[in-house]
N, C-alpha and C positions, 0 to 999 in steps of 0.2 A: 589577410592578403599574406602571402606567404613566398620566399624566394624561394623558386625551383631549381635555378641553374643561373649561373653568371651573368646577365642580359636580359633575363628575362622573370615578370614578375606573374602569378599565379593569382586571379582574383577568384571566390568561390563566394556565393550566398549560401552556401550551406552551414545551418548553425548545428552543431554538437549537441548543444542542449535542449534543442526543439527535435532534432531527428531521435527515432525509437524503434527497437527491437522487438518482435514480438511473436509468439507461436509456441505451439506446446514442446518445442527442442528445448526453450528455455525454464521450462517447470520439471521434466520428467522424460525418461528414454527408458527403453528396454535393449539389454545386450543381446548384441547383435544384428540389430533392426534400425534402418535408417532413421533420426531424427532431424526434424528439420525448424528452421525460425527464420523471420523473414527480416532486414533490416530497411526502414524507409528515411530516406534522407528529407531533411525540411529546410526553410529560411527561417528568419528571427521571427516571421510573423504565422509560425505553422503552418505553412504552405509547402506544400511538397516540393522541390526543386532537384536539379540534378546538375551536376558539372563534372565532366570526364577525367577530370583531374582530383576528384573528391579519393582523399588515402581512408581505404576503410580498411582496419585489422581486427583480426579472430584470434583468439588464443583460447586452446580448450585443454584445461587441464586435468587429468586423472587423479584420483585418492592418493597414487603413488608418489604424484608431481611431473610424470609426463608428459608432454607436450601431444595430444590427438588429433592425428591428420583431420582435415574438413574441407569442402570443396563450396566456393562461393560464385553463383552463376546471377546473370543479371534476368529478372522478370521482366521489369519494366524499366523506363527510364531512370526514376526514381528508388527504385527497388531493386533489392541482392537478396539471394533466395540463399542459407547458408544451410548446409547437408554436412553431418558427421553420424558415424558408426559407432558405439562405443562397444568395447570388448572386455569388460569389467563392471563388477557392481560397484556402487559405493556414491558417495556425493560428489559431481564432477563440477567444473569453476569452469563457466564462459564469459569471458572478457570481451566487450566490443569497443574500440576506438575509433573515431571519425574523426581525419584530420588532427590528430596528434591527441585528442581530450575522450575521456572516457563518455557513454551514453550514461543518460540519468539511470539508477539500477544498477549498472554493471560495476563489478560483476556479478553472474547470476548463480545461483545454487541449484545445479541438477540432479535430482535423486536417479540412479541408473540402478535397477531392479533386474530380475530375471522375467522374460516375457511368460503370462500364463495362458496355456491354451484355453477355449472356449467353446464349447459343444454348438456346434452349427446344425446339423441335420443327421437323419440316418433314413436309409432306404433298404426296402427288403422286408419280407416276411416269410414265415414258415408257409413250404408247399412246393407242387412242382409245375405251376405254371410260369408265363413269363415274370421276370422280377422277384420271382421267389425263391427261396433257397432250401435247403436241405445239407445244413454241415456246411458254410462256406470256409473253404480253409484259406486258398492262396489268392492274393491280389497283387495287380501291377498295373500302373498308369503311363500309357505312351507318353513320351516327349513331345513328339510330334502335335495330336491331336487331341490329347489330353483323356483320350477313351481310356475308362476302367475295365479293368478284365477281372473276374473274379471266378474262381475254380470251385463250384459248386458240385461238393465232394459227391455226397450220395445220390444227388440226380444224374451222374455221370456224362455231366457238360460241364461248357465256362461260359457265362453269360458276360455281354459287353454293355457298357453305360456310359451315359453322358458323365461329363463332371458335376451334372447337378442331379446324378442319380436315376437318368431317366432310360428306360430298357431302350436297347438298339437292336441286337441282335445274338442269336445264340451258336456257339461252336458244338458241335457234336461229331463222332464218329464210330463205329462200329466196336473198335477196339479203345475206345476212350472212357476207361472204366476206373472210376474213384478217382478224380484228377485233385491233386495235391498243392500243386506248384505252376504257376504261370508267368510269361514275363512277355516283354515286346523288344524285339530289334530294332537297329536303328532305320531300319527301311519296313518298321511297323506289321512286320511279322509277327505272328503269336507262338511262343514255343510254351508247351504243355507236358507237365509230367504226369504221368498216369500209369497206377501199376508198375512202376518202377521200366518205366516207358517213356522214352521222350518222342514228342511230336511237334511238327513244325506245319502251321495254317499257315494261309497268305491274309490279308489287311479283311476281304471280305469271309474269313473263315472256312475257305477252301483246303481242303488237306493237301498237303506239298510231300512230304517226306518223313519216316521214321530217321532220328538222329542216334546212329548206334555207335558204338565204341568197345575198342576191347578191352579196354583200361576202367569200363566203370563196370559194375557191378549189381548194383541195387539203388541207382539214384534218387531220390526222396526229393530233393528241393534244389532250384536253380535260382539265380538273378543273371542278368547282364550288366556287365561293367561299360559305363560311358565310350571305352576305346573298342566296346563289342565284344568281347571275350566272354565267354560263357563259366560261370563261377558254380559247381554241382558239389554238394554234399552227396556223399556216395555210403548208405550206411550200408554196403556190403562190406567194407576194410576200414569203414570209420574214417574216411578222410574225405578232405575239401579237394577238391579237381578241377583244375583251370584249361580251360578249351580254346581252341581256336576260335573264332567267330562262326565258323562253320562246322564247327563240332568235329572236327576229322581229326586233330592231333592234341595230343596232352603236352600241355605248357610245364605247370606246375603242380607237384602234390602237396599237402599239408595236412600233417599228423600231430594231433596235440599231444602235448609232453607227457601228459595223463593218459593218455589212450582213450578219450571218451569219444562217444559219436557224435558227431558234429549235425544242428538240426538245423539251422541258418546262416548263410554266409554271404558276404556283401564287399564288394570292393568301394574303399571310399579313396578319390583323389584330391590330395591336401598338399600341405605344404611337406609331406611325409606321407607317402602313397602306402598305405597298408590295407591287409585284410579284417573283417572284424566277423569272427564267428561264437553263434551261440551254440552252449553245452547244455541240455536239458536236465541230465542226471548230475552234473557235479555243481549247475546253479551258479554258470558264471558265464558271461564273455571273454574270452580271448582276441585280444589284436596280434595279429602277424605281420612282418615287414613284405614288402613286396615282392621278397624271392623265398619267404614262407617262414622264416626266422621269427619264434616267439619273443613277441615283445613283453607286454603287461596282462594282468588279466583285470577286469572291470565286473564288480558287484560281488559279493562275497553270499552265501545261505544265510537266509533268515526273510523276515516280513517287514524289517525297519526302512527308513530312507535310506537308498545305494544298495540294498539287499536283495536277492532275488530268489524265487521258488517256481523253478520250472520256465527259464526263458527260453521265447520263442524266435518269432518274426522280429527284424533287425529295419531301419533306415537310419539315414542322415537328414536332420532338418535344413531349413534355410538358415539355421545361425550354426550351422556344422556341428551340430550335438548330436549324438547318438541316443535314438530313441529305440525303446526295448519293450519288446511285448513281453510283461512280468505275469505269465499265465497263472500260476498257482496263488500268485496276491490279486487277480483279476485288475490290475492296472498299467498304464503304461508309465515307465521310468525312462527320466532322461540324463543323459551324462555328459561332459564333456567326454572328446576322443580319448582323452589320459586317465578317465575311471571316473573322475569326481561328479557326485552326484550335484545335478541342479535342479531337479524338480520334477513332479510327478502327475500322471492327471488318473484319478480316482474317485468314488463315491456316487451314491445312488441317481445323484443329477447328471452325471455319466452317462448314464444307462449301458454301460458295460457289462458283461454277464461272463461268466466263467464257461467255456474256454475260449482266452484270445488267441488267433493264431498268427495274422500277420498285418504288419502294417506298411502304407506306401505312404510319398509324399507328392504332392503334384506339382508341378510348377507356378502356382500361386500360393504356396505354403503350407497346404494345407494337407492333414494327417487323415487317411483313410484306413479305417481298421476294422477286420473280419470278426464276428461277433457268434460262433455259432451255438451259443446258449439260444439268444434272442434271434438265430437266424437272419442277421441284418449286416449292415456295412454303416458304421458310425464315421462321422466326418467332423473334425475338429480346425479350429481354427487360431 
């Protein structure tokens, strides 16, 4: 029994010494990924019980000693689910109290490490038939439907697939020659760059229009930001150009301080909205502010961890990390957005071959990578 307020006595059958906390989230977790465990309240006989006045307190402490936010939700009357998302590696402390008393085993020591991507499957092979490729280049995934679009460069077409890699249909046109870049709009239209020309197709693959702009010279690659703006790498004057969603107006021009030619550019909306651009010859990636001011570089030339040799395609994964196609080193490298090396995907077991051109992220957190050596798309999770 405990006194809650003057004049009121609360009676609970819950016994903290019999109550338990169980789950993977009490043993290990990954940075940026949700971790879970369940608290089950029991009485002195070990039977599950519930009292609405039970006070359950969870404290999660990071290695630097800061308290990590968490969420407690009721699964059943006698069960509470606890969810937290670590933002740094190292040993965390998880303490659980029920009605002012710690559970047996509390505090738990939880090792938080970097998430390691695993090979899931691949699809495609060399050829000209449905689902076959000859130099797959750009890749994009529809936010609305999960459809995958692959620029099948030497076959002069774009092929569409389901999230499982099953062939859907082909987009082709008379002037669609050697497509290198593809993207989906918010309305699920498909935008394609082929031979420095930009084409728009509707969801069923029917040609809609050419996108022309007086400020574009030799567009090589494009992506579409979540706010609809079109981000174009223009090899004609070595600039990244940001257009309105309809492609009719130029909003920003981003020039590398070293005047290198941009290969791929994405817009990352986070605490600080930034443009991230890969530069093939200087062997680095550069980050610019929302208005195009250079902030910092990611990576240095070389083959070691955190070093790049011919970086090309980019994406931001579900942990808000930057994924770089490190083409010359035949691998993917993963960095924090401020440039710290996190991990890499490489080795014969991955099936990756050179050259790798482009990487895209699905809504389920899977990475899709085009492999022009093996004429296929690799999927990692």
